C-alpha positions in Angstrom: 3.6 -5.4 0.3 0.5 -4.1 -1.6 -1.2 -1.3 0.7 -5.0 -0.6 0.4 -4.3 2.9 -1.2 -7.2 3.0 -3.8 -10.1 4.3 -1.7 -8.1 6.7 0.2 -6.7 8.0 -3.2 -10.0 8.6 -4.2 -11.3 10.6 -1.0 -8.3 12.6 -1.1 -8.5 13.1 -4.7 -12.0 14.5 -4.6 -11.5 16.5 -1.3 -7.9 18.3 -2.4 -8.4 18.6 -6.2 -9.3 22.4 -5.9 -6.0 22.8 -4.2 -4.0 25.2 -5.8 -0.2 24.2 -6.5 0.7 27.5 -8.5 3.2 30.2 -6.8 4.4 33.5 -7.3 8.0 33.5 -7.7 8.5 37.0 -6.0 6.6 36.1 -2.9 9.7 35.0 -0.7 7.8 35.7 2.5 4.7 33.1 1.6 3.7 30.0 3.5 5.2 26.6 2.7 2.4 24.8 0.3 0.5 21.8 2.1 2.5 19.6 -0.1 5.5 20.6 0.7 8.3 17.9 2.0 8.2 17.5 6.0 11.5 16.8 7.6 11.9 14.6 10.7 14.8 13.4 12.5 17.6 11.6 10.3 16.7 8.0 10.1 20.0 6.1 10.1 20.5 2.2 9.3 20.3 0.4 12.4 23.3 -0.6 13.9 23.9 -4.3 14.6 25.3 -5.3 17.8 24.7 -9.1 17.2 24.0 -10.9 14.0 20.7 -13.4 14.4 21.9 -16.7 12.3 19.0 -18.8 13.0 15.6 -18.8 15.0 13.8 -22.1 16.2 10.5 -21.5 17.4 8.0 -23.9 19.1 4.7 -22.2 19.5 1.1 -23.0 20.4 -2.0 -21.4 20.9 -4.5 -20.2 23.4 -7.5 -19.4 21.3 -9.8 -18.1 24.2 -7.3 -15.6 25.7 -5.6 -15.2 22.2 -2.2 -15.8 23.3 0.8 -17.3 21.7 2.9 -19.7 23.9 6.5 -19.6 22.4 9.8 -21.1 23.0 12.5 -19.4 20.8 15.8 -20.6 20.2 18.2 -17.8 18.8 21.4 -18.6 17.5 23.7 -15.6 16.8 26.9 -14.1 17.1 28.4 -10.7 17.6 28.5 -8.8 14.6 32.1 -7.5 14.8 33.0 -6.2 18.2 32.7 -7.8 21.3 29.6 -8.5 23.1 28.5 -9.3 26.5 24.6 -8.7 26.1 21.9 -9.8 23.7 19.8 -7.4 22.7 16.2 -8.3 21.1 12.9 -6.7 20.3 10.1 -8.6 22.3 7.0 -6.4 22.3 4.3 -7.1 25.2 5.6 -10.5 26.0 5.2 -12.1 29.6 8.9 -13.7 30.0 8.7 -17.2 31.8 12.7 -17.9 31.3 15.6 -17.3 29.7 18.5 -19.9 29.2 21.8 -19.9 27.4 22.5 -23.2 25.8 25.8 -25.0 25.6 27.1 -28.2 25.4 30.3 -29.5 27.5 32.4 -32.5 26.4 34.3 -34.4 29.2 35.9 -37.9 29.5 33.9 -40.1 31.9 36.4 -41.2 34.5 35.1 -44.7 34.7 34.0 -45.5 31.2 37.2 -43.4 29.7 34.4 -42.5 27.1 33.6 -38.9 25.6 30.4 -37.7 27.3 28.7 -34.8 26.0 26.2 -32.8 28.6 23.8 -29.7 27.8 23.9 -27.0 29.6 20.8 -24.7 30.2 22.1 -21.6 32.2 19.3 -19.3 33.7 20.3 -15.9 32.6 19.7 -12.4 33.9 17.9 -9.8 31.7 16.2 -6.4 31.5 12.7 -5.8 29.9 10.7 -2.7 29.4 7.9 -4.6 27.2 9.9 -3.3 24.0 13.4 -4.3 23.9 14.8 -7.4 25.7 18.1 -6.7 27.0 19.8 -10.3 28.2 23.0 -10.5 30.0 25.2 -13.2 28.7 27.9 -15.4 30.8 30.5 -13.5 29.4 32.0 -11.2 26.4 32.2 -13.0 23.7 34.0 -12.6 19.9 32.8 -12.5 16.5 34.1 -15.9 16.3 31.8 -17.4 18.9 28.3 -18.8 17.8 25.9 -18.8 20.8 22.5 -19.8 21.6 19.8 -18.5 24.1 16.4 -20.1 24.8 13.4 -17.5 25.3 10.2 -19.0 27.0 7.5 -16.3 26.6 3.7 -15.6 25.8 2.9 -13.2 23.3 -0.2 -11.4 23.9 -0.6 -9.4 20.8 -4.3 -8.0 22.2 -2.7 -6.7 25.2 0.1 -4.6 23.8 1.1 -1.6 26.3 0.2 1.9 25.2 2.6 3.0 22.4 3.8 -0.4 21.6 1.2 -1.2 18.7 1.7 0.4 15.4 -0.2 3.8 14.4 -2.8 1.6 12.9 -3.1 -0.7 15.9 -0.6 -3.3 14.1 0.2 -6.0 16.3 1.8 -8.6 14.5 -0.2 -11.7 15.4 -4.3 -11.6 14.6 -6.7 -14.2 15.8 -9.9 -14.2 13.3 -13.2 -15.2 15.0 -11.0 -16.6 18.0 -14.3 -17.7 20.1 -16.0 -19.0 16.8 -19.3 -17.1 17.5 -18.8 -15.1 14.5 -21.2 -17.1 12.3 -19.9 -17.6 8.6 -16.7 -16.4 9.3 -13.7 -19.0 9.6 -11.5 -19.3 12.5 -8.0 -18.1 11.7 -4.5 -17.0 12.9 -2.2 -15.3 10.8 0.8 -12.8 11.2 1.9 -9.5 9.4 5.4 -8.3 10.0 6.1 -5.3 7.9 7.1 -2.9 9.1 8.4 -4.2 12.4 5.9 -6.0 13.9 6.9 -9.8 14.0 8.4 -8.9 17.4 5.0 -8.9 18.9 5.0 -12.5 18.5 8.7 -13.5 18.4 11.9 -12.1 19.7 14.2 -10.9 17.1 16.2 -8.2 15.7 13.3 -6.5 14.1 15.1 -4.9 11.5 15.3 -5.2 7.6 19.0 -5.1 7.5 19.1 -8.4 9.7 19.0 -11.9 7.9 18.2 -15.2 9.3 17.1 -18.9 8.6 14.4 -20.5 10.5 12.8 -23.5 11.8 9.2 -23.2 13.2 7.2 -26.0 14.9 3.4 -25.1 15.0 1.2 -27.2 17.4 -2.4 -26.6 16.0 -5.8 -28.7 16.2 -5.7 -31.4 13.7 -8.8 -29.6 12.0 -6.3 -26.8 10.8 -3.8 -26.7 8.2 -0.6 -24.7 8.9 1.5 -22.6 6.5 4.9 -21.0 7.0 8.3 -20.0 5.3 10.1 -22.7 3.9 9.2 -26.3 3.4 7.3 -28.7 5.6 9.5 -31.2 6.7 7.7 -32.8 9.4 4.0 -33.3 10.8 3.7 -34.9 14.0 0.4 -36.3 15.6 1.0 -35.5 19.3 0.2 -37.8 22.2 -3.3 -36.2 23.0 -4.6 -37.2 19.6 -6.3 -34.1 19.0 -3.4 -31.7 17.9 -0.5 -31.9 15.4 2.8 -30.2 15.2 4.2 -29.0 11.8 7.4 -28.0 11.1 8.5 -25.4 8.6 12.1 -25.1 8.0 13.5 -22.1 6.0 17.1 -22.6 5.0 17.9 -19.5 3.3 18.5 -16.2 5.3 15.7 -13.5 5.0 15.0 -10.4 6.7 12.6 -10.9 10.1 9.8 -9.0 8.8 9.6 -11.7 6.5 8.7 -14.4 8.7 5.0 -15.6 8.8 2.8 -18.4 9.4 -0.8 -19.1 8.9 -3.3 -21.6 10.6 -6.7 -22.2 9.7 -9.3 -24.4 7.1 -8.1 -24.3 3.5 -8.4 -26.1 0.5 -4.9 -26.4 -1.2 -4.3 -26.4 -5.1 -0.9 -27.4 -6.0 1.4 -26.9 -9.4 5.0 -27.4 -10.0 7.1 -25.3 -12.2 10.2 -27.3 -12.3 11.5 -30.5 -10.3 12.2 -29.3 -6.4 9.8 -26.1 -6.8 6.1 -26.8 -5.7 3.6 -23.9 -6.3 0.4 -24.0 -4.0 -2.8 -22.0 -3.6 -4.6 -21.8 -0.1 -8.3 -20.7 -0.4 -11.5 -21.2 1.8 -13.1 -24.4 0.9 -15.8 -22.9 -1.1 -13.5 -21.6 -3.3 -11.3 -24.8 -4.2 -13.0 -25.3 -7.8 -11.3 -21.8 -8.5 -8.1 -21.9 -7.1 -5.9 -22.5 -10.2 -8.4 -20.0 -11.8 -7.3 -17.5 -9.2 -3.8 -18.0 -8.7 -2.9 -20.2 -12.0 -0.5 -17.8 -14.0 1.8 -17.8 -11.4 3.8 -20.4 -12.9 3.8 -18.3 -16.1 4.7 -15.2 -14.0 7.9 -16.9 -12.5 8.9 -18.1 -15.9 8.6 -14.4 -17.2 10.2 -12.8 -14.6 13.1 -15.2 -14.4 13.6 -14.7 -18.3 13.2 -10.8 -17.9 15.7 -10.5 -14.9 17.9 -13.3 -15.6 18.0 -14.8 -12.2 16.1 -17.8 -11.1 13.3 -17.7 -8.1 15.6 -18.8 -5.3 13.2 -20.0 -2.8 12.3 -23.5 -1.7 8.8 -23.3 -2.8 6.2 -20.6 -3.5 2.8 -20.7 -1.8 -0.4 -18.2 -1.8 -2.9 -18.0 0.8 -6.1 -16.1 1.1 -7.2 -15.0 4.6 -10.0 -13.0 6.4 -9.7 -9.3 7.7 -6.3 -9.0 6.5 -4.5 -5.4 7.1 -3.1 -5.0 4.1 -3.9 -5.9 0.2 -1.5 -8.7 0.3 2.3 -9.7 2.0 5.6 -10.8 0.2 6.4 -13.2 3.3 9.5 -15.4 1.6 7.9 -18.2 -0.2 4.3 -17.8 1.5 2.5 -14.8 0.1 -0.8 -13.6 2.3 -3.6 -12.2 0.1 -6.5 -10.4 1.3 -9.7 -12.4 1.2 -11.0 -10.5 -2.1 -8.4 -12.4 -4.1 -11.0 -15.3 -3.9 -13.7 -15.1 -6.6 -15.6 -17.7 -8.8 -14.9 -18.1 -12.4 -17.6 -15.5 -13.3 -16.4 -13.1 -11.3 -12.9 -13.8 -12.9 -14.5 -13.0 -16.1 -14.7 -9.3 -14.9 -10.9 -9.3 -13.6 -8.4 -11.3 -11.9 -6.1 -10.4 -9.1 -2.9 -10.6 -11.4 -1.7 -7.3 -10.5 -1.3 -7.8 -6.9 -0.1 -11.5 -7.6 2.8 -10.1 -10.0 3.6 -7.6 -7.1 4.3 -10.0 -4.4 5.8 -12.6 -6.4 8.3 -9.7 -7.9 9.2 -9.1 -4.1 11.0 -12.6 -3.8 13.8 -10.7 -6.2 13.4 -7.2 -5.1 12.8 -7.3 -1.2 13.4 -10.5 -0.2 16.4 -11.6 -2.1 17.8 -8.2 -2.1 16.2 -6.1 0.9 16.4 -2.6 1.3 18.9 -2.0 4.5 16.3 0.6 6.1 12.9 1.7 5.6 14.6 4.7 4.3 15.1 2.8 1.2 12.0 1.3 0.8 11.4 2.1 -3.0 14.2 -0.3 -3.9 11.4 -3.1 -2.7 8.2 -1.6 -3.8 9.2 0.6 -6.7 10.1 -2.6 -8.7 7.3 -4.6 -7.4 4.8 -2.0 -8.5 6.5 -2.0 -12.0 6.3 -5.5 -12.1 2.4 -5.0 -12.8 3.4 -3.0 -15.6 5.6 -5.4 -17.0 3.1 -8.4 -16.6 0.5 -6.2 -18.2 2.9 -5.8 -21.3 3.9 -9.1 -21.5 0.4 -10.9 -20.8 -1.9 -8.2 -22.6 0.1 -5.8 -24.7 1.4 -2.2 -24.4 -1.9 -0.5 -24.6 -3.2 -2.5 -21.3 0.5 -2.0 -19.7 0.1 2.0 -20.5 -3.6 2.0 -19.0 -2.4 1.0 -15.9 0.7 3.1 -16.0 -1.5 6.1 -16.5 -3.7 5.0 -13.4 -0.5 4.8 -11.0 0.4 8.3 -12.3 -3.0 9.7 -11.4 -2.6 8.0 -7.9 0.8 9.7 -7.1 -0.4 13.2 -8.7 -3.6 12.7 -6.5 -1.6 12.1 -3.4 0.8 15.1 -4.3 -1.6 17.6 -3.9 -1.4 16.9 -0.1 2.4 15.5 0.0 5.7 15.6 -2.2 8.4 13.5 -0.6 11.6 12.2 -2.0 11.2 8.9 -2.8 14.3 8.0 -0.4 13.5 9.8 2.8 16.1 10.1 5.1 13.9 12.3 7.5 10.7 10.2 7.4 8.6 11.3 10.4 7.2 7.7 10.8 8.1 4.7 9.1 4.6 4.0 8.1 4.6 7.0 6.3 6.9 5.2 3.7 3.9 3.0 2.5 2.3 5.4 0.3 1.7 6.4 -3.5 5.3 7.8 -3.7 7.0 4.7 -2.8 4.6 2.5 -4.7 3.3 4.5 -7.9 5.7 7.2 -8.3 8.2 4.7 -7.8 7.4 2.4 -10.4 6.9 5.5 -12.9 10.4 6.6 -12.2 11.8 2.9 -13.1 9.7 3.3 -16.3 11.6 6.5 -17.0 14.8 4.9 -16.2 14.1 2.0 -18.5 13.1 4.3 -21.4 16.4 6.2 -21.0 19.0 3.7 -20.7 17.0 1.0 -23.1 15.4 -2.4 -22.4 18.7 -4.4 -22.4 20.5 -1.9 -20.3 17.9 -1.8 -17.8 17.3 -5.3 -17.5 20.8 -6.1 -17.1 21.6 -3.6 -14.6 18.8 -4.9 -12.7 19.9 -8.5 -12.9 23.6 -7.7 -11.7 22.0 -5.7 -8.7 20.3 -9.1 -7.6 23.4 -11.1 -7.9 25.9 -8.7 -6.2 23.4 -8.1 -3.3 21.6 -11.5 -3.1 20.7 -12.5 0.4 21.7 -9.2 1.5 20.7 -5.7 1.6 21.1 -2.6 -0.5 20.7 1.5 -0.4 19.7 3.5 -3.4 23.5 4.1 -4.3 24.0 0.5 -4.8 21.2 0.5 -7.6 22.8 3.8 -9.0 26.3 2.0 -9.4 24.6 -1.1 -10.8 23.1 0.9 -13.6 26.3 3.5 -14.1 28.5 -0.1 -14.5 26.2 -1.3 -17.2 25.6 2.0 -19.3 29.1 3.7 -18.4 27.4 6.9 -17.7 27.3 9.0 -14.3 23.5 8.5 -13.5 23.6 10.9 -10.2 21.5 13.6 -12.1 18.6 10.8 -12.6 18.8 9.5 -9.3 19.2 13.0 -7.5 16.4 14.6 -9.3 13.8 11.5 -8.9 14.7 9.3 -6.2 16.4 11.8 -3.5 14.3 14.9 -4.3 10.7 15.8 -3.8 8.0 16.5 -6.6 7.7 16.0 -10.1 7.5 18.3 -13.4 4.9 20.5 -14.2 5.4 22.1 -17.5 3.6 24.6 -19.9 4.1 24.0 -23.5 3.2 26.7 -25.9 3.8 26.0 -30.0 3.7 28.3 -32.8 4.5 28.0 -36.6 6.3 30.8 -38.7 8.8 30.8 -41.7 8.8 27.2 -42.1 9.4 26.0 -38.5 7.7 25.0 -35.3 8.8 27.1 -32.1 8.2 24.9 -29.0 8.5 27.3 -25.5 8.7 24.7 -22.4 8.3 26.1 -18.9 9.0 24.6 -15.8 6.5 25.7 -13.5 7.0 23.6 -10.3 8.2 25.6 -7.3 11.9 25.6 -7.5 12.0 26.4 -3.8 11.1 22.9 -2.8 11.0 21.1 -6.1 14.5 20.8 -8.7 14.5 22.2 -12.2 14.6 18.8 -14.0 16.6 17.1 -16.6 13.8 15.7 -19.0 15.1 13.5 -22.2 11.9 13.2 -24.3 10.6 13.1 -27.7 8.5 15.1 -30.2 6.7 14.3 -33.0 6.1 16.8 -35.8 3.4 15.6 -38.3 3.5 17.4 -41.3 0.8 16.4 -44.7 0.4 13.3 -42.5 4.1 12.2 -42.0 5.8 12.4 -39.0 9.3 13.4 -38.0 10.9 12.2 -34.3 13.2 14.9 -32.6 14.8 13.9 -29.4 15.2 17.0 -27.0 16.4 17.6 -23.5 14.5 19.8 -21.3 16.6 21.1 -18.4 16.4 24.7 -17.8 13.1 26.6 -16.3 12.6 28.1 -19.5 13.5 26.8 -22.9 12.7 27.3 -26.6 13.4 24.3 -29.3 12.9 24.6 -33.2 11.8 22.0 -36.0 11.7 22.4 -39.3 8.2 22.5 -40.8 7.7 23.2 -44.4 3.8 23.7 -43.7 1.8 24.3 -40.6 1.9 21.0 -38.7 -1.2 18.9 -38.4 0.1 18.0 -34.4 3.3 18.4 -32.7 2.9 15.8 -30.1 5.0 16.8 -27.1 6.5 13.5 -24.9 5.8 10.7 -27.7 6.3 8.2 -25.0 4.0 9.7 -22.6 6.4 8.5 -19.8 6.8 11.8 -18.1 6.3 11.7 -14.3 4.4 15.0 -14.3 1.7 17.4 -15.2 1.9 18.8 -18.7 -0.3 22.1 -19.9 -0.2 22.0 -23.8 -3.1 23.6 -25.6 -4.4 22.0 -28.8 -6.9 22.7 -31.2 -9.8 20.4 -32.1 -8.4 19.8 -35.3 -5.2 18.9 -33.7 -6.9 16.2 -31.3 -8.9 14.9 -34.1 -5.7 14.4 -36.4 -3.8 13.0 -33.0 -6.8 10.1 -32.4 -6.6 9.1 -36.0 -2.9 9.0 -36.2 -1.0 8.4 -33.0 -1.0 4.7 -32.3 -0.3 4.9 -28.7 -3.3 4.3 -26.0 -2.4 7.4 -24.1 -2.3 9.6 -26.9 -5.5 8.6 -28.1 -7.1 8.5 -24.5 -5.9 12.3 -24.2 -7.7 13.0 -27.6 -11.0 11.5 -26.6 -10.9 13.3 -23.1 -10.6 16.4 -24.4 -12.7 16.1 -26.8 -15.8 15.2 -24.7 -18.4 17.5 -23.9 -18.1 18.7 -27.9 -20.9 16.3 -29.6 -22.4 19.3 -31.2 -19.7 19.6 -34.0 -20.3 16.9 -36.1 -16.5 16.2 -36.7 -16.2 15.3 -33.0 -19.1 13.3 -33.0 -17.9 11.0 -35.9 -14.8 10.8 -34.1 -16.5 9.6 -31.1 -18.9 7.5 -32.8 -15.9 5.9 -34.5 -14.0 5.6 -31.1 -17.0 3.2 -30.2 -15.2 0.8 -32.1 -11.8 1.3 -31.3 -9.2 -1.7 -31.0 -8.8 -0.9 -27.2 -11.5 -1.6 -24.9 -11.0 1.5 -22.8 -11.2 3.7 -25.7 -14.5 2.2 -26.5 -15.4 2.4 -22.9 -14.8 6.1 -22.6 -16.4 6.9 -26.1 -19.3 5.1 -25.1 -19.6 7.1 -21.6 -19.5 10.5 -23.5 -22.6 9.8 -24.8 -24.5 9.5 -21.5 -27.7 11.6 -21.5 -27.0 12.6 -25.3 -30.3 13.2 -27.0 -28.6 15.6 -29.9 -28.1 14.6 -33.8 -27.8 11.1 -35.1 -29.3 9.7 -31.9 -30.7 6.8 -33.5 -27.7 6.1 -35.0 -25.5 6.8 -31.5 -28.1 4.5 -29.9 -27.7 1.5 -32.4 -24.0 1.5 -31.8 -24.3 1.3 -28.4 -27.0 -1.2 -28.1 -24.7 -3.1 -30.4 -21.9 -2.5 -27.8 -23.9 -3.8 -25.1 -24.8 -7.1 -26.5 -21.6 -8.4 -28.5 -18.3 -6.3 -27.6 -15.9 -8.7 -26.1 -15.1 -6.5 -23.0 -17.5 -6.9 -19.9 -16.7 -3.2 -19.0 -17.7 -2.1 -22.4 -20.8 -4.1 -22.4 -21.4 -2.4 -18.7 -20.6 0.9 -19.9 -23.1 0.7 -22.7 -26.0 -0.6 -20.6 -25.3 2.2 -18.3 -25.2 4.7 -21.3 -28.4 3.3 -22.5 -29.9 3.6 -19.1 -29.1 7.4 -19.2 -31.5 8.3 -22.0 -34.0 8.1 -19.4 -37.0 5.9 -21.3 -38.0 2.4 -21.1 -37.3 1.5 -24.9 -34.4 -0.1 -24.0 -36.1 -2.2 -21.3 -36.1 -5.4 -23.6 -32.2 -5.2 -23.8 -31.9 -4.8 -20.0 -33.6 -7.8 -19.5 -31.2 -9.9 -22.2 -28.4 -8.4 -20.3 -29.5 -9.8 -17.0 -28.0 -12.9 -18.8 -25.0 -11.8 -19.8 -21.9 -14.0 -18.5 -20.4 -10.7 -16.5 -21.5 -9.9 -13.3 -20.7 -6.4 -13.9 -23.2 -6.2 -16.7 -25.7 -7.9 -14.9 -25.7 -5.5 -12.1 -25.6 -2.5 -14.5 -28.4 -4.0 -16.4 -30.5 -4.4 -12.9 -29.9 -0.9 -12.1 -31.4 0.2 -15.4 -33.9 -2.1 -15.5 -35.4 -1.7 -11.7 -35.0 2.2 -11.8 -37.8 2.0 -14.3 -40.2 0.1 -11.8 -41.6 -2.3 -14.6 -44.5 -4.5 -13.7 -42.3 -7.1 -12.8 -39.6 -5.3 -10.9 -40.2 -7.2 -7.9 -39.9 -10.6 -9.4 -36.8 -9.7 -10.9 -35.1 -8.4 -7.6 -36.3 -11.7 -5.9 -34.4 -13.6 -8.8 -31.3 -11.7 -8.0 -31.4 -11.0 -4.3 -29.2 -14.2 -3.2 -27.1 -13.8 -6.0 -23.2 -15.0 -5.3 -21.9 -11.7 -6.2 -21.6 -8.2 -4.4 -22.2 -5.9 -7.1 -25.5 -7.8 -8.2 -26.5 -8.0 -4.5 -26.0 -4.0 -4.4 -27.8 -3.2 -7.4 -31.0 -5.2 -5.8 -30.4 -3.4 -2.6 -30.4 0.1 -4.4 -34.0 -1.1 -5.6 -35.1 -2.1 -2.2 -33.8 1.3 -0.9 -35.8 3.0 -3.1 -38.8 1.1 -1.8 -37.8 1.4 2.0 -40.0 -1.2 3.3 -39.3 -1.9 7.0 -39.4 -5.7 6.6 -36.4 -5.5 4.3 -34.4 -4.4 7.0 -33.1 -7.9 8.1 -32.4 -8.6 4.3 -29.9 -5.7 4.2 -28.5 -6.9 7.5 -28.1 -10.4 6.3 -26.5 -9.3 3.2 -23.8 -7.2 4.9 -22.7 -10.1 7.0 -21.7 -12.0 4.2 -19.7 -9.5 2.4 -16.1 -9.1 2.1 -14.5 -6.0 3.6 -13.8 -4.4 0.1 -17.4 -5.1 -0.8 -19.2 -3.4 2.5 -18.2 0.2 1.8 -20.5 0.5 -1.4 -22.9 -1.4 0.1 -23.0 0.6 3.2 -23.9 3.8 0.7 -26.9 2.1 -0.6 -27.9 1.0 3.1 -27.5 4.8 3.7 -30.1 5.5 1.3 -32.6 3.0 2.4 -32.2 4.3 5.9 -32.8 8.2 5.1 -36.0 7.3 3.3 -37.2 4.7 6.2 -38.7 5.6 9.5 -37.2 6.5 12.7 -37.9 3.0 14.4 -35.9 1.6 11.5 -33.0 4.3 11.7 -32.5 3.6 15.3 -32.6 -0.2 15.0 -29.6 0.4 12.6 -27.6 2.7 15.0 -25.7 -0.1 17.1 -24.3 -1.7 13.9 -23.3 1.4 12.2 -21.7 2.3 15.6 -20.1 -1.1 16.1 -18.6 -0.9 12.4 -17.6 2.6 12.6 -15.6 1.9 15.5 -14.3 -1.6 15.4 -14.3 -3.4 11.7 -11.1 -4.2 10.6 -10.8 -2.2 7.3 -10.5 1.6 7.9 -12.5 2.3 4.8 -15.5 0.4 6.2 -15.2 2.2 9.5 -15.4 5.4 7.5 -18.4 4.2 5.3 -20.3 3.5 8.6 -19.5 6.9 10.1 -20.7 8.6 6.9 -23.7 6.7 7.2 -24.2 8.1 10.6 -24.0 11.5 9.2 -27.6 10.8 7.5 -28.9 10.3 10.9 -27.7 13.5 12.7 -31.4 14.2 13.5 -31.3 11.3 16.3 -30.3 12.6 19.5 -26.9 11.4 20.4 -25.6 10.6 17.1 -23.5 14.0 16.4 -21.8 13.2 20.0 -21.1 9.4 18.8 -19.8 10.9 15.7 -17.5 12.9 17.4 -16.4 10.5 19.8 -15.9 7.9 17.1 -13.6 10.5 15.3 -11.6 11.3 18.4 -11.1 7.5 19.3 -9.9 6.5 15.7 -6.1 5.6 15.6 -5.6 4.9 11.9 -3.7 8.1 10.6 -5.4 7.7 7.2 -8.7 7.8 8.4 -7.9 10.4 11.2 -7.0 12.7 8.1 -9.9 11.7 6.3 -12.0 12.9 9.2 -10.1 16.1 9.3 -11.1 16.9 6.1 -14.8 15.9 6.5 -15.2 17.3 9.9 -19.1 17.1 11.0 -20.1 16.3 7.5 
């Protein structure tokens, strides 16, 4: 699953970046640091009394009450020991009846023929709205296969206190159930991970259970359905207004991966080989773009099959975009559900696609669905590989530099989170299973796999991963299973690697000091991480020593708290590059001189080496050598370096200004990458005059929405004579960034009659777009009169309390913070904070307080 982590990460990085991680080794009485691992109770893998073999589910829906009327036939057998009861997770149901199904074969005394009688014996049960315990007719052994029928009503919006997840997770979601939300489609969808599918079907809701399934969904004819497996039958019912679709999955998977969606969708189809259909479900208005959005899935499947040596195992692969989804996406077996923001038109796709999340969810069909973590303790077995698939796809499709850019972003996400917490990847003592879905399991997990790949080499990495999949396919695994797969291939004991990176908290924090004397370079490497909580690491690394423009590579192993390494160097080195591969999960404090950084930019070919040089040289434009390096970097081969170099000239008014401006103008017009053109427009706008207005007007016709948005901001801020006409031209653009740029202009005018325009635009934005728009709306309100401000309060309060996306709720809460001079707003914000259930948002409120 892809979690919505990015906005939270940005918030936490800003609010916690000043927290010190240093320590005093002699201070043995100090408090545990904020980030120290929190130890909850031991979390064993769930004991299985019975084994669920198959679930047949008949389900229809009461939209008015937002209920699901279900009839589930559970086929099971005792796992090993004899059993006389069946325990099922079933959250918040109304149970209508439970029956044991059986057949009786007898000889008819008259006809002498064999007669089969079907027996439905009512069964006794106890039920506490969480666990359904069914008393069977007698004690059965593991050689018996049994069938129990349960008739029930699932009521996801009426779950008892304490049954729903910490974020209000309820498994089954009705979207615009009454059809009164204009512009929003009516949909039903499920989201099972971690253990919420038992809010709509009785099951053993644990990742170490595996079952096949047969789902029969009765819906109005106007709706399409999608579920796991294949659609084997679609039957019009006698009422002529409803239809029953039957979806059958014949391969076993974990119950949390069962899912269905109901709604109005357009479907585009593709095939990868006979018998394996690919399908893409989007809202009808996105039908022309469905293959542009998802069409690289075919190539991804082929790439991952070749890379890992295991074919895609499932009977189909569908992807569907739904409204108000509670995660970024979810890898339900053979049918990934995406949040709505995956849907874009062809022009928006020029600025970027959703390949990362598409690759992530697809990879789960090997790591997570085929081989499932046996408990949430071992979640990184699922998520680390899914995260790393994003790196692998970028490396394959766009090259190593794009992959390293992505990897660096993941490292920063983990390091930002590590200022608040540092936990083992494998957490036998987590405090809440939902806490496992963080930048440790995802970002750190992916970076750890990257280090493992660098250590053992590509052939061993992918061979071991293949063997792990084959050995544990259609079953479950724990971290030792992965370690053993790598040890079997490499012939090496890898406990040291798995212990320090998977089973221990934290990361390396190194200080590197360099000297040169008597024909040798000396590196002093210190591990500064707090060894009370974090291990002293064993770190196999490479060091490049550059002398007279030539490099020599040395392999070292850092494995002590203080260590010294010496390398031959006939003369003072041009550069000593530490961790050449830039693969270390950690932080490195290594001072380099200005000439060393300039040499590094010019001679080191890896993106991260050039990135380090450019970022550490910024702000030194007064130096002519640095300035020329930065001017040269505006034409670097990789777009991100060009973008960074251009941004370093923001508000520049120094020497060679005209030459700098001409380069940036050229980049704004003709650079191949839209983000470089956008950065060039933004930087030109920072120069604070109107001389580039013609270029900004020209950029309003750019193919990229991002560039047009930046050009609007830059042009309208100068309030030219035609500003109103330009804003009018773009105020109904089919892109949120452009609309937000127009909104920023309107916010500066703060005209009361524009309030309804703001309301109309906000109602049409996707959740991921509303947060930024709210910030501009806040600017509009703070400049508006008291009547307009009061008019906005009901909408802001409703959004802050009820919007499905926590970051949108937070955005509305922030805007309310601009209106605290209005009576009652302070109390309203306090009540909103106190009523919030989402742990992430509660934590954010705790940091900002009344701000």
